[in-house]
C-alpha positions in Angstrom: -94.6 62.3 -64.2 -94.2 58.9 -66.7 -97.0 56.6 -67.0 -96.0 52.7 -66.2 -96.7 50.0 -68.2 -99.8 49.5 -69.7 -102.6 47.1 -68.4 -104.9 46.1 -71.0 -108.7 46.2 -71.1 -108.7 42.4 -71.9 -109.1 40.6 -69.0 -109.0 43.9 -66.7 -111.6 42.4 -64.4 -110.0 39.4 -64.1 -106.3 41.0 -63.8 -108.0 43.1 -61.1 -109.6 40.2 -58.9 -107.3 37.3 -59.8 -104.3 38.2 -61.6 -105.0 36.0 -64.5 -103.6 37.0 -67.8 -104.5 40.2 -69.3 -106.0 39.0 -73.0 -109.2 37.2 -71.8 -112.0 40.0 -72.2 -112.8 43.1 -73.3 -113.7 45.3 -70.2 -115.9 48.1 -72.1 -116.6 49.5 -75.3 -118.6 52.6 -76.2 -121.3 53.3 -79.2 -122.4 56.8 -79.8 -126.2 55.7 -80.5 -127.1 58.8 -81.8 -124.6 58.5 -85.0 -124.6 54.5 -85.1 -120.8 54.3 -84.7 -118.5 53.8 -82.1 -117.2 56.6 -80.0 -113.7 57.3 -80.1 -111.5 59.4 -77.6 -113.3 58.7 -74.8 -111.2 59.0 -71.4 -111.8 55.7 -69.3 -111.3 55.7 -65.7 -111.7 52.7 -63.6 -111.7 53.2 -59.9 -111.8 51.0 -56.5 -114.2 51.7 -53.8 -112.8 51.5 -49.8 -115.1 51.8 -46.9 -114.3 52.8 -43.3 -115.4 52.2 -40.2 -116.4 55.9 -39.9 -119.1 55.4 -42.4 -116.8 57.1 -45.1 -116.4 55.7 -48.1 -114.4 57.0 -51.4 -113.3 55.6 -54.9 -109.6 55.6 -55.5 -108.2 56.1 -58.8 -106.9 52.6 -60.2 -106.3 52.9 -64.2 -107.4 55.1 -67.0 -107.5 54.6 -70.6 -108.8 56.3 -74.3 -111.4 54.4 -76.4 -110.0 53.7 -80.0 -111.4 53.9 -83.2 -113.8 50.8 -82.6 -115.1 52.4 -79.0 -113.3 49.8 -77.3 -110.7 50.7 -74.4 -107.8 48.3 -75.3 -105.3 49.6 -72.9 -105.8 51.0 -69.1 -103.0 52.8 -67.6 -102.0 53.1 -63.6 -103.0 56.1 -63.0 -100.1 58.4 -61.8 -100.3 58.6 -57.8 -102.6 55.7 -57.5 -99.3 54.2 -55.6 -100.3 50.9 -57.2 -98.1 48.6 -59.9 -99.3 46.1 -62.1 -98.6 43.4 -59.7 -100.3 45.1 -57.0 -103.4 45.4 -59.2 -103.7 41.9 -59.8 -103.7 41.2 -55.8 -107.0 42.6 -55.5 -110.0 40.2 -54.5 -113.7 39.8 -55.4 -116.7 41.2 -53.7 -115.2 45.0 -54.3 -117.1 48.0 -55.8 -115.5 49.1 -58.9 -116.8 52.1 -61.1 -116.0 53.1 -64.3 -116.5 56.7 -65.5 -116.5 57.8 -68.8 -115.6 61.5 -69.7 -118.3 62.1 -72.6 -118.2 65.8 -72.6 -114.7 66.2 -74.7 -116.0 63.6 -77.1 -119.4 65.3 -78.0 -117.7 69.1 -78.0 -114.8 67.1 -80.6 -118.0 66.2 -82.8 -119.1 69.6 -82.6 -122.5 68.6 -80.1 -123.2 69.9 -76.9 -124.4 67.1 -74.3 -126.5 67.0 -70.9 -124.1 64.3 -69.3 -120.4 65.8 -68.9 -119.7 62.1 -67.6 -121.2 59.0 -66.7 -120.2 56.8 -64.1 -121.4 52.4 -63.8 -120.6 51.5 -60.4 -120.7 47.7 -60.3 -119.7 44.5 -58.0 -118.3 41.3 -59.2 -119.6 38.2 -57.6 -117.9 35.4 -59.4 -114.6 36.2 -61.1 -115.0 33.3 -63.3 -117.7 34.7 -65.2 -117.1 36.9 -67.9 -117.7 40.7 -67.6 -118.4 43.1 -70.2 -120.1 46.4 -69.7 -121.4 48.5 -72.8 -122.3 52.2 -73.1 -124.5 53.6 -75.5 -124.7 57.2 -75.6 -126.3 60.4 -77.4 -126.3 63.8 -76.3 -128.9 63.6 -73.9 -129.0 59.9 -72.9 -127.0 57.3 -72.3 -128.0 53.2 -71.5 -125.5 50.3 -69.8 -126.0 46.5 -69.3 -124.2 43.6 -68.5 -123.1 42.4 -72.0 -122.2 39.0 -72.4 
């Protein structure tokens, strides 16, 4: 199945939540703190949370991309089968939970190292889409940390 047009990480949250321009802010970056350099080639997936009346909760695929040589995910592509176009993504509302999943195992194997955490999941909620959101991830083979960046 062919991929649809790219959605840029710049302004990804604003796109998801308000439908604003795509080039406002970078959603995430990854630094390999054990090497002191950016982590290139990490698959990044964005998912959206849904809660149902029967207390069932799921995260549906929204978009995915890969970190570049600077550790930034500059493009996110709508996931095949997600059933949402770029225009549909722009209609999402604030107050929704989102998850960013970083597939770290392949990165560490590519750099000749084993890791304890094969992926990292960061779940967050945006309360004010007018604020700047950046979710940095610092990884090493046996630890990771994240924070709300500026």
